[in-house]
C-alpha positions, 0 to 999 in steps of 0.5 A: 360357433360364434355368429356374426352377420356380414354383408360381404362374402370376402371380409377379413378372416378371423379364424381361431382355435382349430379353424386355424388348422384349415386351409385358407379357402375353408377359413374363408368359407367358414368366415363367410358363414359368420363363424370364427370360434369353433364349438367344443366338438369342433375344437376336439374333433378337427385335429383328430380327423385331419390326422386320419384317426377313426372317431366316435363322437357323442354330441347333442344336437345343435353343437356344430357337429356337421361342420366338425366332420365336413371341414376336415373331409373337404381339406383331405379331398383337396390336398389328396386330389385324384381323378373321379371315376364313373359310379365311384366316390371317395367319401360316404356320409350315411344319414337317417332322414332325407332332411338331414341328408339334404342339409349335410349336402348344403353344408358341403356346398357352403363350406366347399364353395371355394374348392373343386369338390363334387357331392351327390345327395341320394335319398328316396321319395323323389325320382332317381334319374337326377341322382343317377345323372349326378353320379355318372361322372363320379363324385367325391362325396355321397350323402345318402339315406340307406334305402335309396343308396342300396337301390342304386348299388343293386342297380350298379349305379354306385360302387363303394369299393373306393370309399376312403372315409365313411361317416355314420351320422345320427347312429342312434336315430338310424337304429330307432328307425329300424335301419340297422340291417340296411346299415350293415349291408352297406358296411360290408360293401366298404373297403376294410381300409378306411377312416370311419367317423361315428356320430350319435347323440346318445350312446345306449348299449346297442349303439356302442356295440355297432360302433365297436364293430365298425371303427378301428382304434378310434378316438372318443369325443363326448360333449356333455355326455348323457346330459342335454343342452338345456342351459340356454333353453327356457323350459316350461310345462303346461298341464292340460287335458287332451281336449283342451290342447288346441285351445291352449295352443291358440291362446299361446300363439296370440303372443306376437313374440312367438314369431317362428314356432315349431310344434311337435306332435306324435301322429301324422293325422294329428299334425294335419288336424292341428294345422287345419285348426290354426288356419281357421284362426288365420294363423299361418301353419303347415305340416311336415310328416312321413306321408308328405311327398319330398317336394311338399316337405322341402317346400314346407321347410323353405317357407318356414325358413324364409318366414312365410309360415309362422308355425311348422307342425311336425312329427319326429321325422323332423326332430333331427332334420331341421337346422333353422336359425331363429326358431323362437319356440318349440312346443311339444303339443304331445310329449314324446315317448322317450326322453332322448327325443325330447332333447332332440326336439327342444334342440331345434331352438337355441341354435348357433349360440342363441337363446330359446324357449321350449313349451310342453303340454302334458295331459294325464296319460303323459305324466310318466313321460314327463317324469322320465324327461325330468329325470334325464335332464336332471331338472324339475321343469317349471310349471305354468299354472296361470292359464285357463286350461290348467288340469290338476288331474294331469299334474297329480296323475299317478299309476295307470292314469299317468300312462298312455292307454294300451293300443287295441287292435280292432278287427276289420268288420269287412274282413271275410273268411272266404276272401281269396288270398292276393295273387303273388305276382301283385306284390311290389318289388323290394326297391319300392318298399325301400323307396317308401321307407326313406 
């Protein structure tokens, strides 16, 4: 969307393209957000959804996909208003992470500000009582992660048999995180007659198979399929030995134009280690990863969004859950194992039509990962060799030296062959495990 900033919440509506199909209240809400021209996926999707078609959408991150399905859904609910019943919903949006679910909920709130549409956001990691209270009077839209949703269904707080529209968002990520069986258990609880919207950033065979199982006579919409959005992102790679990554990161952050920086690492403990190192250098930094409580994760995102923290260090749990404008730089402290994850990471910058920068550190064991990434983006990422920590060994690594060392499972020295097995009645219930997962 073309974005312009406005001080007033009631300024002249300048809707164009597919936005002109929306009711005045939605046009006003879109305009209030500073958007006037639809993005390509919005232009293609909105008309199909308003006509009630099932849809498969393949779109890269940062394309305006969420608004593409939220706006038609809000219009449908308003024009086909009906009484809300206890524990019932009309729309279900399923998302893989808490952060993404919360941000979809925010989109419903922002775009539905002039409408009487009620939304509940359901995810684990927090107490369920406020979520249960929100469901008591009935809601129009439920945005949920799979585990907590199944918990509340099993406790009979939610029944999905009145669902009219089902949205499966970030389907490839859902499968990557091992939620396929939970998703299938949810789908069988939905009515057969419904509108289904299926979105995925990539379409590997297993995702295609899942889409074919749940949509009916769907329209297929793809925005630059299998090709990431790199046109507005300036990419650069630094070859560096692993033990020099901290020093290189500190050196880069001496530049003031790196004003709001998102750093990606592979491991949770590495995120905490990098934050501690930066804090010793008086660089404001905070970590977000799966071991953090939901309150800590939300607080970290809020501080980063408000500019109170300069550097957010994240694992890939946040790769698709962060939608913050004005991220100046994404830094891959560790390269991801899959090229698709690289695309999702760098997509956190260059949002809403802005330009962005993506910097990647590459040590010798990551060299083949970089080659795979370059193959996918169809670009030889420019190399910066003018820094103090340049590693020629990393740049020239091939064969076994260019791949991560295999993980070795170490025996527990404290294990005892005579140790008694744990009592069966000490096992935690299934609902607790799902709470942890989401």
